[in-house]
C-alpha positions as CSV (number, residue, x, y, z in Angstrom):
1,M,114.1,-159.4,129.4
2,Q,111.6,-161.6,127.7
3,A,110.9,-164.9,129.8
4,I,108.0,-167.5,130.1
5,E,105.9,-167.7,133.0
6,I,103.2,-170.2,134.4
7,I,99.8,-168.9,134.7
8,P,96.9,-171.2,136.2
9,P,95.7,-173.4,135.3
10,G,99.2,-174.4,134.0
11,L,99.5,-172.4,131.1
12,L,102.7,-170.9,129.6
13,T,103.0,-167.5,128.5
14,M,105.6,-164.9,127.5
15,A,106.2,-162.1,130.1
16,Q,108.7,-159.0,131.0
17,R,111.1,-160.1,133.8
18,P,113.9,-158.4,135.1
19,V,117.6,-159.5,134.2
20,P,118.9,-161.6,137.1
21,I,122.0,-160.9,138.9
22,A,124.8,-163.3,139.0
23,K,125.8,-163.6,142.9
24,S,129.6,-165.0,143.9
25,G,129.8,-168.3,142.3
26,E,127.8,-167.7,139.6
27,I,127.6,-166.3,135.8
28,L,125.3,-164.6,133.8
29,I,124.5,-166.2,130.4
30,R,122.9,-164.8,127.6
31,V,120.7,-167.6,126.5
32,A,120.6,-168.7,123.0
33,A,118.8,-172.0,123.5
34,A,117.1,-173.8,126.4
35,G,116.1,-177.5,126.5
36,V,112.5,-178.9,127.5
37,N,112.2,-181.9,129.7
38,R,109.4,-183.6,131.5
39,P,110.2,-182.0,135.0
40,D,109.3,-178.7,133.3
41,L,105.7,-180.4,132.5
42,L,105.4,-181.5,136.0
43,Q,106.4,-177.6,137.4
44,R,104.0,-176.3,135.0
45,I,100.9,-178.3,136.4
46,G,102.3,-177.7,140.0
47,K,103.7,-181.2,140.8
48,Y,107.6,-180.2,140.7
49,P,108.0,-176.6,142.5
50,P,111.2,-175.0,142.1
51,P,113.4,-175.4,145.4
52,P,113.2,-172.5,148.0
53,G,114.9,-169.3,146.8
54,I,114.8,-170.4,143.0
55,T,112.8,-168.6,140.3
56,D,109.7,-169.6,139.1
57,I,110.5,-169.4,135.4
58,P,110.5,-173.0,134.4
59,G,113.4,-174.4,132.1
60,L,116.6,-176.6,133.7
61,E,119.3,-176.4,131.1
62,V,120.4,-173.8,128.5
63,A,123.4,-173.0,126.2
64,G,124.6,-169.7,125.6
65,V,127.4,-167.2,126.4
66,D,128.9,-165.6,129.3
67,V,128.5,-162.1,129.4
68,V,131.7,-161.3,131.1
69,T,133.8,-163.5,129.3
70,G,132.2,-164.2,126.1
71,N,132.8,-168.1,126.4
72,R,130.2,-170.6,124.9
73,V,128.8,-172.4,127.8
74,C,125.9,-175.0,128.5
75,A,124.8,-175.2,132.2
76,L,122.5,-177.3,134.4
77,L,120.2,-174.9,136.1
78,A,117.6,-175.4,139.0
79,G,115.0,-173.0,137.0
80,G,115.1,-170.0,134.8
81,G,116.0,-171.6,131.7
82,Y,113.0,-170.3,129.7
83,A,114.4,-166.6,129.5
84,E,116.6,-164.7,127.5
85,Y,119.2,-164.1,130.4
86,A,119.8,-166.6,133.4
87,V,122.3,-167.4,136.1
88,A,124.3,-170.7,136.7
89,P,126.4,-171.7,139.4
90,V,130.0,-172.2,138.0
91,G,130.4,-175.5,139.3
92,Q,127.5,-176.6,136.9
93,C,128.8,-175.1,133.6
94,L,130.5,-176.6,130.8
95,S,132.4,-175.3,127.9
96,I,130.6,-176.0,124.6
97,P,132.7,-177.7,122.2
98,P,133.1,-176.3,118.9
99,N,131.4,-179.5,117.0
100,L,128.2,-178.3,118.9
101,S,125.4,-175.6,118.1
102,M,123.8,-173.8,120.9
103,V,120.6,-176.0,119.9
104,E,122.4,-179.1,120.4
105,A,124.5,-178.1,123.4
106,A,121.1,-177.0,125.2
107,A,119.8,-180.4,125.0
108,L,122.5,-182.0,126.8
109,P,123.2,-180.8,130.9
110,E,120.0,-182.3,132.3
111,T,120.0,-185.3,130.2
112,V,123.9,-186.2,130.7
113,F,123.7,-185.2,134.3
114,T,121.1,-187.5,134.9
115,V,122.3,-190.6,132.9
116,W,125.8,-189.8,134.7
117,N,124.7,-190.0,138.3
118,N,122.1,-192.8,138.0
119,V,123.7,-195.1,135.7
120,F,127.2,-194.9,136.2
121,V,127.5,-193.1,139.7
122,R,124.4,-194.9,141.4
123,G,124.1,-197.8,139.2
124,K,127.7,-198.6,138.4
125,L,127.6,-199.6,135.4
126,Q,130.6,-201.6,134.1
127,P,132.1,-202.3,130.7
128,G,130.8,-205.4,129.1
129,E,127.5,-205.3,131.4
130,T,124.3,-204.8,129.6
131,L,121.8,-201.8,130.3
132,L,118.2,-201.8,129.8
133,V,116.5,-198.5,129.3
134,H,112.7,-198.0,129.0
135,G,111.8,-194.8,127.1
136,G,115.2,-195.3,124.7
137,S,113.8,-192.7,122.5
138,S,113.3,-190.1,125.1
139,G,115.9,-187.3,125.8
140,I,117.6,-189.5,128.5
141,G,117.2,-192.7,126.7
142,T,118.7,-191.1,123.4
143,I,121.6,-190.1,125.5
144,A,121.8,-193.2,127.9
145,I,122.1,-195.3,124.8
146,Q,125.3,-193.4,123.5
147,M,126.9,-193.0,126.9
148,A,126.9,-196.6,127.8
149,K,128.0,-197.7,124.5
150,A,131.0,-195.2,124.9
151,L,132.0,-196.4,128.0
152,G,131.9,-200.1,126.6
153,A,128.6,-201.3,127.7
154,R,125.7,-203.3,125.7
155,V,122.2,-201.5,125.6
156,I,118.8,-202.8,125.2
157,I,115.9,-200.2,125.1
158,T,112.3,-200.2,124.9
159,A,110.1,-197.6,122.9
160,G,106.5,-197.6,121.6
161,S,106.8,-197.6,117.9
162,D,109.1,-199.2,115.3
163,E,110.0,-195.6,114.1
164,K,111.2,-195.1,117.8
165,C,113.1,-198.4,117.8
166,A,114.9,-197.5,114.4
167,A,116.1,-194.2,115.8
168,C,117.5,-196.3,119.1
169,L,119.3,-198.5,116.5
170,A,120.8,-195.7,114.7
171,L,122.1,-194.4,118.1
172,G,123.8,-197.7,118.7
173,A,121.5,-199.9,120.7
174,D,122.4,-203.4,120.3
175,L,118.7,-204.6,120.8
176,V,115.2,-202.7,120.5
177,I,111.8,-203.9,121.7
178,N,108.6,-202.3,120.6
179,Y,106.8,-202.7,123.9
180,K,103.7,-202.4,122.3
181,T,104.0,-205.4,120.1
182,H,106.5,-207.8,122.3
183,D,106.7,-208.9,125.7
184,F,109.9,-207.2,127.0
185,V,110.2,-209.6,130.1
186,A,110.1,-212.6,127.6
187,E,112.5,-210.8,125.0
188,I,115.1,-210.0,127.5
189,A,115.1,-213.7,129.2
190,R,116.1,-214.9,125.6
191,E,119.0,-212.5,126.4
192,G,120.0,-214.0,129.6
193,G,118.8,-210.9,131.6
194,V,120.6,-207.5,132.4
195,D,122.7,-206.0,134.7
196,I,121.1,-202.6,135.3
197,I,117.7,-201.0,134.5
198,L,117.2,-197.2,133.8
199,D,113.4,-197.0,134.5
200,M,111.2,-194.1,133.9
201,V,107.8,-195.7,134.0
202,G,107.6,-197.2,137.5
203,G,104.4,-198.7,138.5
204,D,103.5,-202.2,137.1
205,Y,106.6,-201.8,135.4
206,V,108.9,-202.7,138.5
207,P,108.2,-206.1,139.3
208,R,108.4,-207.1,135.6
209,N,111.7,-205.1,135.5
210,L,113.0,-207.4,138.6
211,E,112.3,-210.5,136.4
212,C,114.7,-209.3,134.0
213,L,117.7,-208.5,136.2
214,K,120.6,-211.0,136.7
215,L,122.1,-211.7,140.2
216,D,123.5,-208.7,141.7
217,G,121.5,-206.6,139.2
218,R,120.7,-202.7,139.9
219,H,117.3,-201.0,139.3
220,V,117.5,-197.0,139.0
221,S,114.1,-195.2,139.2
222,I,114.3,-191.7,137.9
223,A,110.6,-191.2,136.8
224,S,107.0,-192.6,137.6
225,L,105.1,-192.1,134.4
226,N,102.8,-195.6,135.1
227,G,102.4,-194.2,139.0
228,S,104.6,-194.3,142.3
229,K,103.0,-197.1,143.9
230,V,104.3,-200.3,143.3
231,N,104.2,-204.0,144.6
232,V,107.1,-206.3,144.6
233,D,108.1,-209.4,145.6
234,I,110.6,-208.9,148.3
235,R,111.9,-212.4,147.9
236,T,112.9,-211.9,144.5
237,I,115.2,-208.9,145.7
238,M,116.8,-211.1,148.3
239,Q,117.3,-214.3,146.1
240,K,118.9,-211.9,142.9
241,R,120.6,-209.6,145.6
242,I,119.2,-206.9,143.7
243,I,120.1,-203.1,144.7
244,M,117.1,-200.9,144.1
245,T,117.6,-196.9,144.2
246,G,116.7,-193.7,142.7
247,S,117.3,-190.1,142.6
248,T,115.9,-186.7,141.7
249,L,118.2,-184.2,140.6
250,R,116.9,-180.5,140.9
251,P,116.9,-180.8,144.9
252,R,120.7,-182.0,145.0
253,P,123.1,-179.5,146.9
254,L,125.5,-177.6,144.8
255,H,128.5,-179.7,146.0
256,E,127.2,-182.8,144.9
257,K,126.3,-181.4,141.4
258,E,129.9,-180.0,141.0
259,M,131.2,-183.6,141.8
260,L,128.9,-184.6,138.8
261,T,130.1,-181.9,136.4
262,R,133.9,-183.4,137.1
263,G,133.1,-186.5,136.3
264,I,131.5,-185.8,133.2
265,E,134.2,-183.2,132.2
266,E,136.5,-186.6,132.5
267,H,134.5,-189.4,131.4
268,I,131.9,-187.8,129.2
269,W,132.7,-184.5,127.6
270,P,135.7,-186.0,125.4
271,H,133.4,-188.3,123.6
272,I,131.2,-185.2,123.1
273,A,134.0,-183.2,121.7
274,R,134.8,-186.0,119.1
275,G,131.1,-186.4,118.2
276,T,130.8,-189.9,119.6
277,I,128.3,-188.6,121.8
278,K,125.7,-186.3,120.0
279,P,122.2,-185.2,121.2
280,L,119.3,-186.1,118.9
281,V,117.0,-183.0,118.6
282,H,113.5,-183.9,117.5
283,T,112.8,-180.1,117.1
284,T,112.9,-176.5,118.2
285,F,110.1,-173.7,118.8
286,P,110.7,-170.3,119.6
287,L,111.0,-169.3,123.1
288,A,107.2,-167.5,122.9
289,E,105.8,-170.9,121.5
290,A,106.7,-172.8,125.2
291,Q,103.4,-173.9,125.2
292,K,103.3,-175.8,121.8
293,A,106.6,-177.2,123.0
294,H,105.3,-178.8,126.1
295,D,102.2,-179.8,124.3
296,L,104.4,-181.9,121.7
297,L,106.4,-183.1,124.5
298,E,103.1,-184.4,126.2
299,S,102.1,-186.2,123.2
300,G,104.8,-188.5,123.0
301,D,105.1,-188.4,119.6
302,L,108.9,-187.6,119.2
303,A,112.4,-189.1,119.4
304,G,115.0,-187.1,121.2
305,K,114.9,-183.5,122.9
306,I,112.8,-180.5,122.1
307,V,114.7,-177.1,122.5
308,L,113.4,-173.6,122.6
309,T,115.5,-170.8,120.9
310,T,115.8,-166.9,121.7
311,D,116.8,-164.0,119.2
312,F,120.2,-164.4,120.4
313,T,122.8,-165.0,117.8
314,E,126.5,-165.3,118.5
């Protein structure tokens, strides 16, 4: 099969690889499309290596066809998505609703699993509460807006341009803040604060985030684009009774990911099947142009997801 390899010093190139063999509890997927995510960028430059026993082929989400049953599926992977075939644990696969294309379905697993785990399972967002999402126009952000709204929450986002803010408004965000022209702390203070923050920035944003949280607020970290070291006043955490948490998804054991799958199937997948939650796909690239896809994602000049496509059609 054709697959993407990482070659020093962090470049992507097409190569020939053996078709993987599905073990017990796995399925072999003929890949039609694969989502591109920031963890893939980190893997490419050596900062997010695959867990032991996982292929070095990048790619954490795919959509395609189960080669045994012919069923359309999308799947969360620990690696191997940038290829014409990939194996996935059965417990991390979801049936693709008829209203979704393969490209749209490939844009979902990594983002939906991440948001469900961090906003709803760890952050315990409740109907009527307010969620703040930094990076609202990202793949994670655009899905977080829709999931939170679908389950009855209010959503505030920050983004770096008026165009990105407009895209988030169109997805249902209640308030958008261009962080390059407005102080998000002051804007949120006028709103009375927020209950939970989904933060991908880290660094100097964290103490500012704590100012935005209400009593019993929750701060959930999933990335650290501004750095992993932070300086916070512990008294703020104590006085507001703030819970600070975070997670990574890729190293989680299979049984934990299966639990997330069941929660997504029950609470989120019906909304996706009805079209009330739909991925925002910015653009697609052929698999052979994976490097161009990474270059675009690194530039930040996009809203939504980038998806790679293979030659396979249903």
